[in-house]
C-alpha positions in Angstrom: 0.0 0.0 0.0 1.3 3.5 -1.0 1.4 6.6 1.2 0.2 10.1 0.2 2.9 12.7 0.9 2.1 16.4 0.6 5.0 18.8 -0.1 4.2 22.5 0.1 5.9 25.8 0.7 4.2 27.9 3.4 4.7 31.3 5.0 4.6 31.7 8.7 1.0 32.7 8.5 0.2 29.5 6.5 -0.1 31.0 3.0 0.7 28.6 0.1 -0.4 30.8 -2.8 2.0 31.5 -5.6 5.4 30.7 -4.0 7.4 30.5 -7.2 6.5 33.4 -9.5 4.8 36.8 -9.5 2.2 35.7 -12.1 1.8 32.1 -10.7 -1.6 32.7 -9.1 -3.1 36.2 -8.8 -6.6 35.1 -7.6 -8.3 37.5 -5.2 -5.8 40.2 -6.2 -2.8 38.5 -4.7 0.3 40.6 -5.3 3.0 38.7 -3.4 3.8 35.9 -5.9 7.3 34.6 -5.8 7.7 35.0 -2.0 9.4 31.6 -1.7 12.4 32.6 -3.9 12.9 36.2 -2.6 15.2 37.7 -1.8 17.5 34.7 -2.3 17.0 31.3 -3.8 17.9 28.7 -1.2 20.2 26.0 -2.5 19.5 23.8 0.5 15.8 23.6 -0.5 16.8 22.7 -4.1 19.1 20.0 -2.9 16.6 18.5 -0.4 13.7 18.5 -2.9 15.9 17.2 -5.7 16.9 14.2 -3.6 13.3 13.5 -2.6 12.0 13.8 -6.2 14.7 11.5 -7.6 13.6 8.7 -5.3 9.9 9.4 -5.2 7.0 7.8 -6.9 4.1 9.2 -9.0 2.8 12.7 -8.6 -0.7 13.9 -7.8 -2.0 17.2 -9.0 -5.1 19.3 -9.0 -6.0 21.0 -12.3 -4.5 24.4 -11.5 -1.2 23.2 -10.3 -0.9 20.7 -13.1 -1.5 23.3 -15.8 0.9 25.7 -14.1 3.7 23.1 -13.8 3.1 22.0 -17.4 3.4 25.6 -18.7 6.7 26.1 -16.9 8.9 23.0 -16.2 9.1 21.2 -19.6 10.7 24.4 -21.0 13.4 24.7 -18.3 17.0 23.6 -18.8 20.0 22.9 -16.5 18.1 22.0 -13.4 17.5 18.6 -11.6 13.7 18.8 -11.8 12.7 19.0 -15.5 13.7 15.4 -16.5 12.3 14.0 -13.4 9.0 15.8 -13.7 8.7 14.9 -17.4 9.4 11.2 -16.8 7.4 10.7 -13.6 3.9 9.3 -13.8 1.4 12.1 -13.0 -2.2 11.7 -11.9 -4.5 14.7 -12.3 -7.7 15.2 -10.4 -10.0 17.3 -12.5 -13.7 17.5 -13.6 -12.9 19.9 -16.5 -9.8 18.5 -18.2 -10.1 15.9 -21.0 -7.8 13.2 -22.2 -5.3 13.1 -23.7 -3.5 15.3 -21.3 -0.8 17.5 -22.8 2.1 16.5 -20.5 3.6 13.1 -21.2 3.1 10.3 -18.6 -0.1 12.0 -17.3 -3.4 10.2 -16.4 -6.7 11.9 -15.7 -8.6 10.9 -12.6 -12.2 11.2 -13.8 -14.1 10.0 -10.8 -14.4 11.6 -7.4 -10.9 12.7 -6.4 -10.9 11.1 -2.9 -12.3 7.8 -4.3 -9.7 7.8 -7.1 -6.8 8.5 -4.7 -8.0 5.9 -2.2 -7.8 3.3 -5.0 -4.3 4.5 -5.9 -3.2 4.1 -2.3 -4.2 0.5 -2.4 -1.8 -0.3 -5.2 1.7 -1.5 -4.4 4.6 0.8 -5.3 6.3 4.0 -4.2 4.6 6.8 -2.3 2.5 9.3 -4.2 3.5 13.0 -3.8 1.3 16.0 -4.0 2.9 19.3 -5.0 0.9 22.5 -4.4 -2.8 21.6 -5.2 -4.3 23.1 -2.1 -7.9 22.2 -3.0 -7.0 18.6 -3.6 -5.0 18.4 -0.3 -8.0 19.7 1.6 -10.3 17.2 -0.1 -8.1 14.3 0.8 -7.7 15.6 4.4 -11.5 15.3 4.7 -11.1 11.6 4.1 -7.9 11.1 6.2 -6.0 10.1 3.1 -2.8 12.1 3.7 -0.1 10.2 5.4 2.7 12.8 5.6 3.2 16.5 5.2 6.6 17.9 4.3 6.2 21.7 4.9 8.8 24.2 3.8 8.1 27.0 6.3 9.6 30.3 5.1 10.4 33.2 7.5 7.9 35.6 5.9 4.5 36.9 6.9 2.2 38.1 4.1 -1.0 38.8 5.9 -3.1 37.7 2.9 -3.4 34.8 0.4 -4.8 31.4 0.2 -3.8 29.0 3.0 -3.1 25.3 2.9 -5.2 24.9 6.1 -8.1 27.3 5.7 -10.8 28.2 8.3 -13.4 25.5 8.3 -11.0 22.8 7.0 -10.5 19.3 8.2 -9.2 18.7 11.7 -5.8 17.0 11.9 -3.6 16.0 14.9 0.0 15.7 13.7 3.4 14.6 15.1 6.7 16.2 14.1 8.6 13.3 12.6 11.7 15.2 11.3 12.9 18.8 11.0 15.8 20.6 9.3 16.7 24.3 8.9 18.3 25.7 5.7 21.0 28.4 5.6 18.3 31.0 4.8 16.1 30.1 7.7 13.5 27.9 6.0 12.3 25.1 8.3 11.7 21.8 6.5 9.2 20.1 8.8 7.9 16.6 8.3 4.6 15.8 10.0 2.6 12.5 10.2 -0.9 11.9 11.6 -0.5 11.4 15.4 -2.9 8.5 15.6 -0.7 6.4 13.2 2.7 7.2 14.6 2.5 6.1 18.3 4.6 3.1 17.7 7.2 5.2 15.7 7.4 7.7 18.6 8.0 5.0 21.1 11.0 3.7 19.2 12.7 7.0 18.8 
């Protein structure tokens, strides 16, 4: 059985919207796009994420994140991510997209997203990773389908923007399984559901 691992950049006030570029996601008049790469790109993050992606399994996306990644990454050169992203199997939860999907190795999940992901978890193989895709993450949290959160917490407060854990979202009790701090002060925190990690905590 596979695990579902969420990887997301967050501000100290929990915002996940548009971490990479100014024009990445301007919904609701958001003007702080690119906050995760300003003022300095963090090589420690690139190294940590590159290692994780190189050994990871399939990716899960919501429609918006999938379309944004496809518009950007296949055109990039000289980085450790493009080939991995191009060649990795990608599952996309969407009720509006149609097959064939434009990015190679992509499969459309046509049924209810939570039901489709639950079926993917039952299959043997490597863990499935969700990048971005806040709406999809929140949907899966409602069904307790997320097994691990890798949160890259940046030392910035925006005061506005879409959050990974919004008001009225699903309740989750988590345990801090691992933590590391980069040279630019980003905390890479790995959390797991508390009710599934009692045995792991007892052995540490």
